[in-house]
C-alpha positions in Angstrom: 35.5 -15.3 14.6 37.1 -11.8 15.0 34.7 -9.2 16.4 34.4 -6.1 14.3 32.5 -4.1 16.9 33.6 -1.1 18.9 32.7 -0.7 22.6 30.3 2.1 21.6 28.4 -0.2 19.3 28.2 -3.0 21.9 26.8 -0.6 24.5 24.1 0.3 22.1 22.7 -3.2 22.7 22.1 -2.4 26.4 18.5 -2.2 27.5 19.1 0.8 29.8 21.8 3.0 31.3 22.1 0.9 34.5 22.9 -2.1 32.3 25.7 -0.2 30.6 27.3 0.6 33.9 26.9 -3.0 35.2 28.2 -4.5 31.9 31.3 -2.4 32.0 31.9 -3.6 35.6 31.8 -7.2 34.4 34.2 -6.7 31.5 37.2 -7.8 33.5 39.1 -11.1 33.5 38.7 -11.6 37.3 34.9 -11.8 37.0 35.0 -14.8 34.6 36.2 -18.3 35.9 35.8 -19.6 32.3 36.4 -17.9 29.0 36.2 -19.8 25.7 35.3 -19.3 22.0 34.7 -21.0 18.7 34.3 -19.8 15.2 30.6 -19.0 15.8 30.3 -18.3 19.6 31.9 -17.1 22.7 30.9 -18.3 26.2 31.9 -18.1 29.8 31.1 -18.7 33.4 30.6 -15.7 35.7 30.7 -16.2 39.4 27.8 -14.5 41.0 26.6 -14.5 44.6 25.2 -18.0 44.3 27.1 -21.4 44.5 27.1 -22.0 40.8 28.4 -19.6 38.2 26.1 -18.1 35.6 26.5 -19.6 32.1 26.6 -17.0 29.4 26.9 -17.5 25.6 26.9 -15.2 22.6 26.2 -16.1 19.0 28.7 -14.2 17.0 27.1 -14.8 13.6 24.3 -12.3 14.4 25.0 -11.1 18.0 22.4 -12.9 20.2 22.7 -13.7 23.9 21.7 -16.3 26.4 22.4 -16.4 30.1 21.4 -18.6 33.1 21.0 -15.6 35.4 17.4 -14.6 36.5 17.6 -11.1 35.0 14.6 -10.0 32.9 16.7 -7.6 31.0 18.0 -8.5 27.6 20.9 -8.6 27.0 21.7 -8.9 30.7 24.8 -7.4 32.3 26.7 -10.7 32.0 26.1 -10.8 28.2 27.3 -7.2 27.8 30.3 -7.8 30.0 31.4 -10.9 28.2 31.0 -9.3 24.8 32.9 -6.2 25.9 35.7 -8.3 27.3 35.9 -10.4 24.1 36.1 -7.2 22.0 38.9 -5.9 24.2 41.0 -9.0 24.8 40.1 -11.8 22.4 43.4 -13.5 23.1 42.3 -14.2 26.7 39.6 -16.6 25.4 40.6 -20.2 24.8 39.6 -21.6 21.4 37.9 -25.0 21.9 35.1 -27.4 21.3 31.7 -26.0 22.2 30.1 -27.6 25.3 26.7 -29.3 25.0 24.7 -26.3 26.5 26.3 -24.0 23.8 25.7 -26.3 20.9 22.1 -27.0 22.0 21.3 -23.3 22.1 22.9 -22.6 18.7 21.1 -25.6 17.2 17.8 -24.3 18.6 18.4 -20.9 17.1 19.2 -22.4 13.7 16.1 -24.6 13.8 14.0 -21.6 14.6 15.5 -19.6 11.8 14.8 -22.4 9.3 11.2 -22.8 10.5 10.7 -19.0 10.0 12.1 -19.2 6.5 10.0 -22.2 5.7 6.9 -20.5 7.0 7.6 -17.4 4.9 7.8 -19.6 1.7 4.9 -21.8 2.4 1.5 -21.0 0.9 -1.5 -21.4 3.1 -4.8 -21.7 1.4 -7.0 -18.7 1.9 -10.8 -18.7 2.0 -11.2 -15.8 -0.3 -14.9 -15.5 0.1 -14.7 -15.3 3.9 -11.7 -12.9 3.6 -13.7 -10.6 1.3 -16.6 -10.6 3.6 -14.4 -9.6 6.6 -12.7 -6.8 4.6 -16.0 -5.4 3.5 -17.4 -5.4 7.0 -14.3 -3.6 8.3 -14.4 -1.1 5.4 -17.9 -0.1 6.4 -16.9 0.4 10.0 -13.9 2.6 9.0 -16.2 4.7 6.7 -18.7 5.2 9.6 -15.8 6.2 11.9 -14.5 8.7 9.3 -17.9 10.3 9.1 -18.0 10.7 12.9 -14.5 12.1 12.8 -15.3 14.6 10.1 -18.3 15.9 12.1 -16.0 16.2 15.1 -13.4 18.1 13.2 -16.0 20.5 11.7 -17.4 21.2 15.2 -13.9 21.8 16.5 -13.1 24.3 13.8 -16.5 26.0 14.0 -16.1 26.6 17.7 -12.5 27.8 17.3 -9.1 26.5 18.4 -8.3 28.9 21.3 -9.9 26.7 23.9 -8.2 23.5 22.7 -5.3 23.6 25.2 -7.6 23.5 28.2 -9.6 20.6 26.8 -6.8 18.6 25.2 -6.7 15.8 27.9 -10.2 14.5 27.0 -10.8 16.2 23.6 -8.6 13.9 21.5 -8.8 10.8 23.7 -12.5 10.3 23.3 -12.4 10.5 19.5 -9.3 8.3 19.4 -11.2 5.6 21.3 -14.0 6.0 18.7 -11.5 5.3 15.9 -10.3 2.2 17.7 -13.9 1.0 17.8 -14.1 1.8 14.0 -11.0 -0.5 13.4 -8.9 2.5 12.3 -6.0 2.6 14.7 -3.9 4.7 12.4 -6.4 7.6 12.8 -6.4 7.0 16.5 -2.6 7.3 16.6 -2.7 10.7 14.8 -5.3 12.0 17.3 -3.2 10.9 20.2 -0.2 12.6 18.6 -2.1 15.9 18.6 -2.9 15.3 22.3 0.9 15.3 23.0 1.4 18.8 21.4 3.1 21.2 23.8 0.2 23.7 24.0 2.4 26.0 26.1 4.7 26.7 23.1 3.9 29.6 20.8 3.8 27.4 17.7 1.1 25.0 18.9 -1.6 26.4 16.5 0.6 25.6 13.4 1.4 22.1 14.7 -2.3 21.4 15.4 -3.6 22.7 12.1 -0.9 20.7 10.2 -1.9 17.6 12.0 -5.6 18.2 11.3 -4.9 18.9 7.6 -3.0 15.6 7.2 -5.7 13.8 9.1 -8.4 15.2 6.8 -6.3 14.4 3.7 -6.0 10.8 4.9 -9.7 10.5 5.5 -10.5 11.8 2.0 -7.9 9.4 0.5 -9.6 6.4 2.1 -13.0 7.5 0.8 -11.5 7.6 -2.7 -9.5 4.4 -2.6 -11.0 3.1 -5.9 -9.5 6.1 -7.8 -6.0 5.5 -6.5 -3.1 3.6 -7.9 -2.3 0.2 -6.3 0.7 1.7 -4.5 -1.4 4.5 -3.0 -4.1 2.1 -2.0 -1.6 0.1 0.0 -0.2 3.3 1.5 -3.6 4.7 2.6 -4.8 1.4 4.0 -1.6 1.0 6.0 -1.9 4.5 7.3 -5.5 3.8 8.4 -4.3 0.8 10.3 -4.7 -2.2 8.0 -1.8 -4.7 8.5 0.3 -6.2 5.8 1.0 -9.8 6.8 4.6 -10.8 7.2 4.0 -13.9 5.0 2.9 -11.7 2.1 5.8 -9.3 2.6 8.4 -12.1 2.7 6.9 -13.7 -0.4 7.7 -10.6 -2.5 10.9 -10.0 -4.5 13.8 -9.2 -2.2 16.6 -6.7 -2.5 19.9 -8.4 -1.7 22.6 -6.0 -0.5 25.0 -5.1 2.3 22.8 -3.3 4.8 24.4 -0.8 7.1 22.6 -0.1 10.4 22.6 3.7 10.4 20.8 4.1 13.8 18.6 2.4 16.4 15.8 4.0 18.3 13.9 2.3 21.1 10.4 3.3 22.0 8.1 2.1 24.7 4.3 2.7 24.3 2.2 1.2 27.0 3.4 -2.4 27.3 5.1 -2.7 23.9 8.8 -2.1 23.3 9.7 -1.2 19.7 13.2 -1.0 18.3 13.4 0.9 15.0 16.5 0.4 12.8 17.3 2.7 9.9 19.2 0.8 7.2 21.2 1.8 4.1 22.0 -0.5 1.1 25.6 -0.2 -0.2 24.9 -1.1 -3.8 21.2 -0.2 -4.1 21.5 3.1 -2.2 18.1 2.3 -0.7 16.9 3.3 2.7 14.7 1.0 4.8 13.2 0.8 8.3 13.2 -2.5 10.2 11.0 -2.8 13.3 11.3 -5.3 16.1 8.7 -5.7 18.8 8.7 -7.2 22.3 6.1 -7.1 25.0 7.4 -5.4 28.2 8.9 -7.9 30.6 10.1 -10.1 27.7 13.2 -9.8 25.6 13.6 -9.3 21.9 15.0 -12.4 20.0 16.7 -10.1 17.5 19.3 -7.4 17.9 21.1 -5.5 15.2 24.2 -3.5 16.0 24.3 0.2 14.9 27.2 0.8 12.7 27.5 -2.8 11.6 26.7 -4.3 8.2 24.4 -7.3 7.5 24.6 -9.2 4.3 21.1 -10.2 3.4 17.9 -9.8 1.6 15.2 -7.3 2.5 11.5 -7.6 1.5 9.7 -4.2 1.4 6.2 -3.5 2.5 3.9 -2.1 -0.2 3.5 1.7 -0.3 4.9 4.9 -1.7 7.4 6.1 1.0 11.0 6.3 -0.2 12.2 4.8 3.2 9.7 2.0 3.6 9.4 -0.6 6.3 11.1 -3.9 5.4 11.7 -7.4 6.7 14.8 -9.5 6.5 14.3 -12.8 4.7 17.8 -13.8 5.8 20.8 -11.9 7.0 24.3 -12.5 8.4 26.5 -10.1 10.3 29.4 -9.1 8.2 33.0 -8.5 9.3 33.2 -5.6 6.9 31.7 -2.1 7.2 31.5 0.9 4.9 30.6 4.6 4.9 27.4 5.6 3.1 27.0 8.2 0.4 26.1 11.7 1.8 24.5 14.8 0.3 27.4 17.3 0.0 25.6 20.1 1.7 22.4 21.1 3.6 20.8 22.7 0.5 20.8 19.4 -1.4 19.8 17.4 1.8 16.8 19.8 2.2 15.9 19.3 -1.5 16.0 15.5 -0.9 13.5 16.0 2.0 11.2 18.1 -0.2 11.2 15.4 -2.8 10.2 12.8 -0.2 7.4 15.0 1.1 6.2 15.8 -2.4 6.1 12.1 -3.3 4.2 11.3 0.0 2.9 14.2 2.1 2.2 11.7 5.0 6.0 10.9 5.3 7.4 11.2 8.8 10.9 10.6 10.2 12.6 11.1 6.9 16.3 9.9 7.1 18.8 12.3 5.5 22.5 11.7 5.1 24.5 15.0 4.8 28.2 15.6 4.8 30.5 18.5 5.6 28.5 19.9 8.5 29.4 21.1 12.0 27.2 21.8 15.0 26.9 25.1 16.8 24.8 26.6 19.6 21.9 28.7 18.6 20.5 30.4 21.7 19.2 27.6 23.8 19.3 25.2 20.9 21.6 24.0 18.2 22.2 24.4 14.5 23.8 22.3 11.8 26.0 24.5 9.6 27.7 23.6 6.3 30.7 25.1 4.6 28.5 27.5 2.5 27.0 29.0 5.6 23.5 27.4 5.3 22.0 26.2 8.6 19.1 24.2 9.9 17.8 23.8 13.4 19.3 20.6 15.0 17.6 18.7 17.8 19.7 16.8 20.2 20.3 16.4 24.0 23.0 18.5 25.6 25.1 15.5 26.3 25.1 14.5 22.6 26.3 18.0 21.7 29.2 17.7 24.2 30.0 14.2 22.9 30.1 15.5 19.3 32.5 18.3 20.2 34.7 15.7 22.1 34.9 13.5 19.0 35.3 16.1 16.3 36.9 19.0 18.1 34.5 21.3 16.3 35.6 20.2 12.9 33.2 19.1 10.1 31.6 15.7 10.0 28.9 13.7 8.2 25.6 12.9 9.8 22.3 11.1 9.8 19.4 13.4 10.6 15.8 12.3 11.0 13.7 15.2 9.5 10.1 16.3 10.3 9.5 19.7 8.8 12.1 22.1 10.1 12.9 19.7 13.0 16.1 17.7 12.2 17.1 15.3 14.9 20.8 14.4 14.8 21.2 10.7 15.4 24.6 9.4 14.2 27.8 10.9 12.8 30.9 9.8 10.9 34.1 11.5 11.6 37.3 10.5 9.8 35.1 7.6 8.4 34.5 6.3 11.9 30.9 5.8 13.1 29.6 7.3 16.3 26.1 7.2 17.7 24.2 7.6 21.0 21.5 5.8 22.9 18.1 6.9 21.7 15.1 5.9 23.9 11.6 7.4 24.0 8.5 6.7 26.1 
């Protein structure tokens, strides 16, 4: 199977920068005593420091890895090195029959996928009476927590906000713990987000009051659930922290399309690693977010390559956001790719952002596709500027700015920006219809 991936895309799969360096070092013919491939896999033997070489295999249908080395990183340096080498020199891999250790692993993956699909379609009887009793009990706990939170907010505002910076370490944490006890983790997350505000910056008061306002709006929304539409009921409950089961999501009507992976962002919070993928449907024009979780010390069983296209069906979570979370019912890595549709200028991209916020004032990380822009320095920061002279503040690391200039030579390009208010984070670009992105990791 031909590999339609660039080296840049392959390196996006690396778990950290040290793995990038190590993987590049292993992408040479001399490191591999065996190199072979079939229509659905590529495998090889890499001689390490031990007596026996490491056995490495890659599933080419959806880019998954397995290696006999003891590394706890995923993919390991051997998987990255082998995939890089195959992308560079496919003619150096001998087509042949898959050995037993390769076919066994591929069969296990297929069996797991079939069980997952079967589970999604199966209907498990639900004890509706017991479920209703549990939901009512939780509902009462959440309402009690909201009452305590409202009292806390009123006391905070009554005493004034000027002393918040010196009390921030304990002020928000204590109430966040109370929200966890009240089974409202969504409210706890918003309180912890306020705790991370940079209180040394001049604009901290505006950021804090905006966060408090949204928090209060969410609390009032939950108190008035009975007066809301079904979509808004689901939205508010999800924001409070009620889960939507995967089984129920996968049982809903799916949107079948060619899904382009616009960007991947990796986050680590405590002991949980989360990969967030932004997706774009070629025919539907829909945006979606796909989340993949793994406990620290383990590896994710699913990887999707930024800039690649997956043919498949997405089932969306209930809610009101334009770019909602979704799950793949099934998907296959495509050999083809495409360029998405872009807003022609910053004015219309900003209008798209305003529409998203009007439809759902709780929206965060709104993806915007905009064309015909260039990036310039703006004091110590950066700006996106279009042909009409309109500009917005762009957030990016210095090395990303340098890379963009190296790719574009200062000429206009198209971009994916993730917008939060007047903060637009530049994530991926298309220049001459070629996709470029950068590693995006947060703690």
